[in-house]
ChimeraX commands (.cxc) that place a marker at each C-alpha (Angstrom):
marker #1 position -7.16,14.79,-5.43 radius 0.5
marker #1 position -8.47,11.46,-5.76 radius 0.5
marker #1 position -11.78,11.32,-3.87 radius 0.5
marker #1 position -14.35,8.33,-3.62 radius 0.5
marker #1 position -17.39,7.52,-2.39 radius 0.5
marker #1 position -18.59,4.43,-0.42 radius 0.5
marker #1 position -21.30,2.98,1.18 radius 0.5
marker #1 position -23.95,0.32,0.97 radius 0.5
marker #1 position -26.63,0.00,-2.39 radius 0.5
marker #1 position -29.13,2.64,-1.62 radius 0.5
marker #1 position -27.20,4.78,0.32 radius 0.5
marker #1 position -26.69,8.03,-1.94 radius 0.5
marker #1 position -23.86,7.94,-2.53 radius 0.5
marker #1 position -23.51,7.68,-6.30 radius 0.5
marker #1 position -26.16,11.62,-6.06 radius 0.5
marker #1 position -23.79,12.98,-3.69 radius 0.5
marker #1 position -20.78,11.77,-6.24 radius 0.5
marker #1 position -22.04,13.27,-8.79 radius 0.5
marker #1 position -23.35,16.56,-6.53 radius 0.5
marker #1 position -19.62,16.76,-5.70 radius 0.5
marker #1 position -18.73,17.36,-8.76 radius 0.5
marker #1 position -20.89,20.07,-9.87 radius 0.5
marker #1 position -19.90,22.10,-7.12 radius 0.5
marker #1 position -16.00,21.75,-7.93 radius 0.5
marker #1 position -16.49,22.69,-11.20 radius 0.5
marker #1 position -18.81,25.78,-9.75 radius 0.5
marker #1 position -15.35,26.84,-7.78 radius 0.5
marker #1 position -13.50,26.37,-11.35 radius 0.5
marker #1 position -11.72,23.13,-10.26 radius 0.5
marker #1 position -11.09,20.62,-13.29 radius 0.5
marker #1 position -13.07,17.73,-11.78 radius 0.5
marker #1 position -13.87,14.72,-13.14 radius 0.5
marker #1 position -16.79,12.04,-11.91 radius 0.5
marker #1 position -16.52,8.62,-12.93 radius 0.5
marker #1 position -17.76,4.95,-11.30 radius 0.5
marker #1 position -16.72,1.39,-10.33 radius 0.5
marker #1 position -17.10,-1.37,-11.77 radius 0.5
marker #1 position -17.52,0.78,-14.52 radius 0.5
marker #1 position -15.94,4.01,-15.76 radius 0.5
marker #1 position -13.88,3.06,-19.07 radius 0.5
marker #1 position -15.41,0.66,-22.05 radius 0.5
marker #1 position -13.64,-2.31,-20.67 radius 0.5
marker #1 position -14.80,-1.74,-16.98 radius 0.5
marker #1 position -17.98,-0.99,-17.87 radius 0.5
marker #1 position -18.36,-4.34,-20.16 radius 0.5
marker #1 position -16.70,-6.00,-17.18 radius 0.5
marker #1 position -19.85,-4.18,-14.70 radius 0.5
marker #1 position -22.74,-6.13,-16.86 radius 0.5
marker #1 position -21.60,-9.10,-16.08 radius 0.5
marker #1 position -21.10,-8.02,-12.32 radius 0.5
marker #1 position -24.40,-6.11,-11.23 radius 0.5
marker #1 position -26.80,-8.23,-13.37 radius 0.5
marker #1 position -27.89,-11.54,-13.03 radius 0.5
marker #1 position -28.64,-14.16,-10.33 radius 0.5
marker #1 position -27.20,-13.16,-6.69 radius 0.5
marker #1 position -25.20,-16.28,-7.07 radius 0.5
marker #1 position -24.10,-16.40,-10.81 radius 0.5
marker #1 position -20.50,-15.56,-9.17 radius 0.5
marker #1 position -18.55,-16.73,-6.07 radius 0.5
marker #1 position -16.53,-14.20,-4.41 radius 0.5
marker #1 position -13.28,-15.40,-5.99 radius 0.5
marker #1 position -14.51,-14.74,-9.23 radius 0.5
marker #1 position -15.78,-11.29,-8.30 radius 0.5
marker #1 position -12.39,-10.52,-6.76 radius 0.5
marker #1 position -10.74,-10.94,-10.32 radius 0.5
marker #1 position -13.70,-9.66,-12.20 radius 0.5
marker #1 position -13.24,-6.31,-10.18 radius 0.5
marker #1 position -9.59,-6.00,-10.32 radius 0.5
marker #1 position -9.77,-7.03,-14.48 radius 0.5
marker #1 position -12.13,-3.54,-14.53 radius 0.5
marker #1 position -10.41,-1.71,-12.09 radius 0.5
marker #1 position -6.95,-1.77,-13.72 radius 0.5
marker #1 position -8.62,-1.06,-17.15 radius 0.5
marker #1 position -10.44,2.17,-15.02 radius 0.5
marker #1 position -6.97,2.95,-13.78 radius 0.5
marker #1 position -5.37,2.74,-17.26 radius 0.5
marker #1 position -7.56,4.62,-19.17 radius 0.5
marker #1 position -9.86,7.13,-17.04 radius 0.5
marker #1 position -7.71,7.94,-13.28 radius 0.5
marker #1 position -3.94,8.21,-13.76 radius 0.5
marker #1 position -4.97,10.30,-17.00 radius 0.5
marker #1 position -6.79,12.75,-15.60 radius 0.5
marker #1 position -4.76,13.10,-12.46 radius 0.5
marker #1 position -2.04,13.31,-14.63 radius 0.5
marker #1 position -3.79,16.38,-16.20 radius 0.5
marker #1 position -4.09,17.63,-13.06 radius 0.5
marker #1 position -7.75,16.99,-12.43 radius 0.5
marker #1 position -9.33,16.10,-9.37 radius 0.5
marker #1 position -11.34,12.54,-9.92 radius 0.5
marker #1 position -14.58,11.65,-7.57 radius 0.5
marker #1 position -15.12,8.64,-8.22 radius 0.5
marker #1 position -18.33,6.33,-7.00 radius 0.5
marker #1 position -17.10,3.29,-5.42 radius 0.5
marker #1 position -13.06,1.76,-5.74 radius 0.5
marker #1 position -10.73,-0.69,-4.16 radius 0.5
marker #1 position -13.05,0.21,-0.17 radius 0.5
marker #1 position -16.11,-1.75,-1.74 radius 0.5
marker #1 position -14.13,-4.67,-2.92 radius 0.5
marker #1 position -12.56,-5.10,0.64 radius 0.5
marker #1 position -16.30,-5.16,2.25 radius 0.5
marker #1 position -18.14,-6.91,0.05 radius 0.5
marker #1 position -15.90,-9.76,-1.10 radius 0.5
marker #1 position -13.07,-9.26,1.37 radius 0.5
marker #1 position -15.52,-9.38,4.68 radius 0.5
marker #1 position -18.99,-9.99,4.08 radius 0.5
marker #1 position -19.33,-12.35,1.30 radius 0.5
marker #1 position -16.34,-14.19,2.32 radius 0.5
marker #1 position -13.12,-13.78,4.59 radius 0.5
marker #1 position -11.11,-12.68,1.19 radius 0.5
marker #1 position -9.67,-9.39,2.88 radius 0.5
marker #1 position -6.10,-10.22,2.86 radius 0.5
marker #1 position -6.38,-12.12,-0.85 radius 0.5
marker #1 position -8.55,-8.04,-2.20 radius 0.5
marker #1 position -5.30,-6.49,-0.24 radius 0.5
marker #1 position -2.55,-8.38,-1.51 radius 0.5
marker #1 position -4.26,-7.98,-5.54 radius 0.5
marker #1 position -4.96,-4.72,-4.86 radius 0.5
marker #1 position -1.34,-4.01,-3.98 radius 0.5
marker #1 position 0.16,-6.10,-6.89 radius 0.5
marker #1 position -2.43,-4.86,-9.64 radius 0.5
marker #1 position -3.92,-1.41,-8.80 radius 0.5
marker #1 position -1.09,0.41,-6.06 radius 0.5
marker #1 position -3.08,3.18,-5.63 radius 0.5
marker #1 position -5.72,4.52,-2.93 radius 0.5
marker #1 position -7.60,7.38,-2.61 radius 0.5
marker #1 position -6.81,10.83,-1.04 radius 0.5
marker #1 position -9.96,11.17,0.40 radius 0.5
marker #1 position -13.19,8.75,1.33 radius 0.5
marker #1 position -16.72,9.87,2.27 radius 0.5
marker #1 position -18.40,6.56,3.70 radius 0.5
marker #1 position -22.68,7.85,2.97 radius 0.5
marker #1 position -24.36,6.21,6.66 radius 0.5
marker #1 position -27.35,5.20,6.26 radius 0.5
marker #1 position -30.15,2.24,8.05 radius 0.5
marker #1 position -30.18,-0.75,5.57 radius 0.5
marker #1 position -33.73,-1.08,5.68 radius 0.5
marker #1 position -34.21,2.20,4.35 radius 0.5
marker #1 position -31.28,1.98,1.96 radius 0.5
marker #1 position -32.50,-1.38,0.57 radius 0.5
marker #1 position -36.34,-0.11,-0.10 radius 0.5
marker #1 position -34.78,3.07,-2.29 radius 0.5
marker #1 position -32.02,0.49,-3.97 radius 0.5
marker #1 position -34.90,-1.90,-5.29 radius 0.5
marker #1 position -37.54,0.92,-6.13 radius 0.5
marker #1 position -34.65,2.12,-8.51 radius 0.5
marker #1 position -35.59,-1.03,-10.49 radius 0.5
marker #1 position -32.24,-0.28,-12.41 radius 0.5
marker #1 position -31.89,-3.84,-13.28 radius 0.5
marker #1 position -28.34,-3.80,-11.87 radius 0.5
marker #1 position -30.08,-5.17,-8.33 radius 0.5
marker #1 position -28.05,-8.70,-7.73 radius 0.5
marker #1 position -26.20,-7.09,-4.69 radius 0.5
marker #1 position -29.37,-6.02,-3.42 radius 0.5
marker #1 position -31.10,-9.05,-4.05 radius 0.5
marker #1 position -28.90,-10.57,-1.37 radius 0.5
marker #1 position -31.06,-9.64,1.68 radius 0.5
marker #1 position -31.33,-6.77,4.24 radius 0.5
marker #1 position -28.96,-9.03,6.40 radius 0.5
marker #1 position -26.24,-8.59,3.83 radius 0.5
marker #1 position -26.69,-4.73,3.43 radius 0.5
marker #1 position -26.04,-4.30,7.26 radius 0.5
marker #1 position -23.13,-6.64,7.56 radius 0.5
marker #1 position -22.22,-4.21,4.57 radius 0.5
marker #1 position -22.40,-0.86,6.98 radius 0.5
marker #1 position -20.83,-2.87,9.58 radius 0.5
marker #1 position -17.80,-3.35,7.41 radius 0.5
marker #1 position -17.27,0.18,6.25 radius 0.5
marker #1 position -17.90,1.04,9.98 radius 0.5
marker #1 position -15.06,-0.33,10.34 radius 0.5
marker #1 position -13.24,0.32,7.81 radius 0.5
marker #1 position -13.69,4.10,8.49 radius 0.5
marker #1 position -12.07,3.57,12.21 radius 0.5
marker #1 position -9.18,1.91,10.38 radius 0.5
marker #1 position -8.30,4.73,8.68 radius 0.5
marker #1 position -9.98,7.76,10.35 radius 0.5
marker #1 position -7.24,10.34,8.11 radius 0.5
marker #1 position -8.64,9.01,5.03 radius 0.5
marker #1 position -12.42,7.86,5.77 radius 0.5
marker #1 position -15.34,10.61,6.87 radius 0.5
marker #1 position -18.57,9.21,7.87 radius 0.5
marker #1 position -21.42,11.42,6.50 radius 0.5
marker #1 position -24.61,10.56,7.55 radius 0.5
marker #1 position -26.80,9.75,5.06 radius 0.5
marker #1 position -30.32,10.08,7.08 radius 0.5
marker #1 position -30.21,14.00,6.15 radius 0.5
marker #1 position -31.98,15.46,3.55 radius 0.5
marker #1 position -30.08,15.42,-0.11 radius 0.5
marker #1 position -29.12,18.85,0.66 radius 0.5
marker #1 position -27.66,18.60,4.45 radius 0.5
marker #1 position -25.56,15.87,2.97 radius 0.5
marker #1 position -23.75,17.75,0.16 radius 0.5
marker #1 position -23.28,20.48,2.60 radius 0.5
marker #1 position -21.54,17.78,5.08 radius 0.5
marker #1 position -19.47,16.68,2.18 radius 0.5
marker #1 position -18.48,20.09,0.41 radius 0.5
marker #1 position -17.90,21.06,4.16 radius 0.5
marker #1 position -15.50,17.30,4.92 radius 0.5
marker #1 position -13.97,18.23,1.38 radius 0.5
marker #1 position -12.89,21.56,2.29 radius 0.5
marker #1 position -11.74,21.14,5.76 radius 0.5
marker #1 position -9.42,18.23,4.19 radius 0.5
marker #1 position -7.63,21.06,1.74 radius 0.5
marker #1 position -3.87,21.53,2.79 radius 0.5
marker link #1:1,2 radius 0.2
marker link #1:2,3 radius 0.2
marker link #1:3,4 radius 0.2
marker link #1:4,5 radius 0.2
marker link #1:5,6 radius 0.2
marker link #1:6,7 radius 0.2
marker link #1:7,8 radius 0.2
marker link #1:8,9 radius 0.2
marker link #1:9,10 radius 0.2
marker link #1:10,11 radius 0.2
marker link #1:11,12 radius 0.2
marker link #1:12,13 radius 0.2
marker link #1:13,14 radius 0.2
marker link #1:14,15 radius 0.2
marker link #1:15,16 radius 0.2
marker link #1:16,17 radius 0.2
marker link #1:17,18 radius 0.2
marker link #1:18,19 radius 0.2
marker link #1:19,20 radius 0.2
marker link #1:20,21 radius 0.2
marker link #1:21,22 radius 0.2
marker link #1:22,23 radius 0.2
marker link #1:23,24 radius 0.2
marker link #1:24,25 radius 0.2
marker link #1:25,26 radius 0.2
marker link #1:26,27 radius 0.2
marker link #1:27,28 radius 0.2
marker link #1:28,29 radius 0.2
marker link #1:29,30 radius 0.2
marker link #1:30,31 radius 0.2
marker link #1:31,32 radius 0.2
marker link #1:32,33 radius 0.2
marker link #1:33,34 radius 0.2
marker link #1:34,35 radius 0.2
marker link #1:35,36 radius 0.2
marker link #1:36,37 radius 0.2
marker link #1:37,38 radius 0.2
marker link #1:38,39 radius 0.2
marker link #1:39,40 radius 0.2
marker link #1:40,41 radius 0.2
marker link #1:41,42 radius 0.2
marker link #1:42,43 radius 0.2
marker link #1:43,44 radius 0.2
marker link #1:44,45 radius 0.2
marker link #1:45,46 radius 0.2
marker link #1:46,47 radius 0.2
marker link #1:47,48 radius 0.2
marker link #1:48,49 radius 0.2
marker link #1:49,50 radius 0.2
marker link #1:50,51 radius 0.2
marker link #1:51,52 radius 0.2
marker link #1:52,53 radius 0.2
marker link #1:53,54 radius 0.2
marker link #1:54,55 radius 0.2
marker link #1:55,56 radius 0.2
marker link #1:56,57 radius 0.2
marker link #1:57,58 radius 0.2
marker link #1:58,59 radius 0.2
marker link #1:59,60 radius 0.2
marker link #1:60,61 radius 0.2
marker link #1:61,62 radius 0.2
marker link #1:62,63 radius 0.2
marker link #1:63,64 radius 0.2
marker link #1:64,65 radius 0.2
marker link #1:65,66 radius 0.2
marker link #1:66,67 radius 0.2
marker link #1:67,68 radius 0.2
marker link #1:68,69 radius 0.2
marker link #1:69,70 radius 0.2
marker link #1:70,71 radius 0.2
marker link #1:71,72 radius 0.2
marker link #1:72,73 radius 0.2
marker link #1:73,74 radius 0.2
marker link #1:74,75 radius 0.2
marker link #1:75,76 radius 0.2
marker link #1:76,77 radius 0.2
marker link #1:77,78 radius 0.2
marker link #1:78,79 radius 0.2
marker link #1:79,80 radius 0.2
marker link #1:80,81 radius 0.2
marker link #1:81,82 radius 0.2
marker link #1:82,83 radius 0.2
marker link #1:83,84 radius 0.2
marker link #1:84,85 radius 0.2
marker link #1:85,86 radius 0.2
marker link #1:86,87 radius 0.2
marker link #1:87,88 radius 0.2
marker link #1:88,89 radius 0.2
marker link #1:89,90 radius 0.2
marker link #1:90,91 radius 0.2
marker link #1:91,92 radius 0.2
marker link #1:92,93 radius 0.2
marker link #1:93,94 radius 0.2
marker link #1:94,95 radius 0.2
marker link #1:95,96 radius 0.2
marker link #1:96,97 radius 0.2
marker link #1:97,98 radius 0.2
marker link #1:98,99 radius 0.2
marker link #1:99,100 radius 0.2
marker link #1:100,101 radius 0.2
marker link #1:101,102 radius 0.2
marker link #1:102,103 radius 0.2
marker link #1:103,104 radius 0.2
marker link #1:104,105 radius 0.2
marker link #1:105,106 radius 0.2
marker link #1:106,107 radius 0.2
marker link #1:107,108 radius 0.2
marker link #1:108,109 radius 0.2
marker link #1:109,110 radius 0.2
marker link #1:110,111 radius 0.2
marker link #1:111,112 radius 0.2
marker link #1:112,113 radius 0.2
marker link #1:113,114 radius 0.2
marker link #1:114,115 radius 0.2
marker link #1:115,116 radius 0.2
marker link #1:116,117 radius 0.2
marker link #1:117,118 radius 0.2
marker link #1:118,119 radius 0.2
marker link #1:119,120 radius 0.2
marker link #1:120,121 radius 0.2
marker link #1:121,122 radius 0.2
marker link #1:122,123 radius 0.2
marker link #1:123,124 radius 0.2
marker link #1:124,125 radius 0.2
marker link #1:125,126 radius 0.2
marker link #1:126,127 radius 0.2
marker link #1:127,128 radius 0.2
marker link #1:128,129 radius 0.2
marker link #1:129,130 radius 0.2
marker link #1:130,131 radius 0.2
marker link #1:131,132 radius 0.2
marker link #1:132,133 radius 0.2
marker link #1:133,134 radius 0.2
marker link #1:134,135 radius 0.2
marker link #1:135,136 radius 0.2
marker link #1:136,137 radius 0.2
marker link #1:137,138 radius 0.2
marker link #1:138,139 radius 0.2
marker link #1:139,140 radius 0.2
marker link #1:140,141 radius 0.2
marker link #1:141,142 radius 0.2
marker link #1:142,143 radius 0.2
marker link #1:143,144 radius 0.2
marker link #1:144,145 radius 0.2
marker link #1:145,146 radius 0.2
marker link #1:146,147 radius 0.2
marker link #1:147,148 radius 0.2
marker link #1:148,149 radius 0.2
marker link #1:149,150 radius 0.2
marker link #1:150,151 radius 0.2
marker link #1:151,152 radius 0.2
marker link #1:152,153 radius 0.2
marker link #1:153,154 radius 0.2
marker link #1:154,155 radius 0.2
marker link #1:155,156 radius 0.2
marker link #1:156,157 radius 0.2
marker link #1:157,158 radius 0.2
marker link #1:158,159 radius 0.2
marker link #1:159,160 radius 0.2
marker link #1:160,161 radius 0.2
marker link #1:161,162 radius 0.2
marker link #1:162,163 radius 0.2
marker link #1:163,164 radius 0.2
marker link #1:164,165 radius 0.2
marker link #1:165,166 radius 0.2
marker link #1:166,167 radius 0.2
marker link #1:167,168 radius 0.2
marker link #1:168,169 radius 0.2
marker link #1:169,170 radius 0.2
marker link #1:170,171 radius 0.2
marker link #1:171,172 radius 0.2
marker link #1:172,173 radius 0.2
marker link #1:173,174 radius 0.2
marker link #1:174,175 radius 0.2
marker link #1:175,176 radius 0.2
marker link #1:176,177 radius 0.2
marker link #1:177,178 radius 0.2
marker link #1:178,179 radius 0.2
marker link #1:179,180 radius 0.2
marker link #1:180,181 radius 0.2
marker link #1:181,182 radius 0.2
marker link #1:182,183 radius 0.2
marker link #1:183,184 radius 0.2
marker link #1:184,185 radius 0.2
marker link #1:185,186 radius 0.2
marker link #1:186,187 radius 0.2
marker link #1:187,188 radius 0.2
marker link #1:188,189 radius 0.2
marker link #1:189,190 radius 0.2
marker link #1:190,191 radius 0.2
marker link #1:191,192 radius 0.2
marker link #1:192,193 radius 0.2
marker link #1:193,194 radius 0.2
marker link #1:194,195 radius 0.2
marker link #1:195,196 radius 0.2
marker link #1:196,197 radius 0.2
marker link #1:197,198 radius 0.2
marker link #1:198,199 radius 0.2
marker link #1:199,200 radius 0.2
marker link #1:200,201 radius 0.2
marker link #1:201,202 radius 0.2
marker link #1:202,203 radius 0.2
view
């Protein structure tokens, strides 16, 4: 399976993606964790351009081009080979983030995002977990990390609120693929909900 985790900045999705990988490995499921932007050498180089620096560093249109360049390299070097080996891929963000961040919230470019994805990537996740949480809580978490990768957090609270609305709408549009998980619970409870949803999605 190709599984992705989505959500606003500071939602806890990265923690839960790694926790799912560990849970699957404990069940002897061959599993690979990866992330976007990044996940391959070329994509990690592009990541620095996207997540560091001034919030106004790039236009939404430029971001879409950079994300697709990173995603194509990621697909070629990491995702496709792992799936061909029969592994389950768990990815921290994928195209849904571009659909919401650049396609809806940053600018009205959803059609552009979808056209480029179909042309250059051509793959969707089999299962997507959207970790939903109060944007005020998430923003506090995100900035507290002081990771140096705070470009999107620096766009402010309203930006995070708009992102949340975008992800919830995306889930409504894709109910078979997207599962909303309550991120306000304890880390352990969120993990249990993720694993239960994963197991219920198995054929």
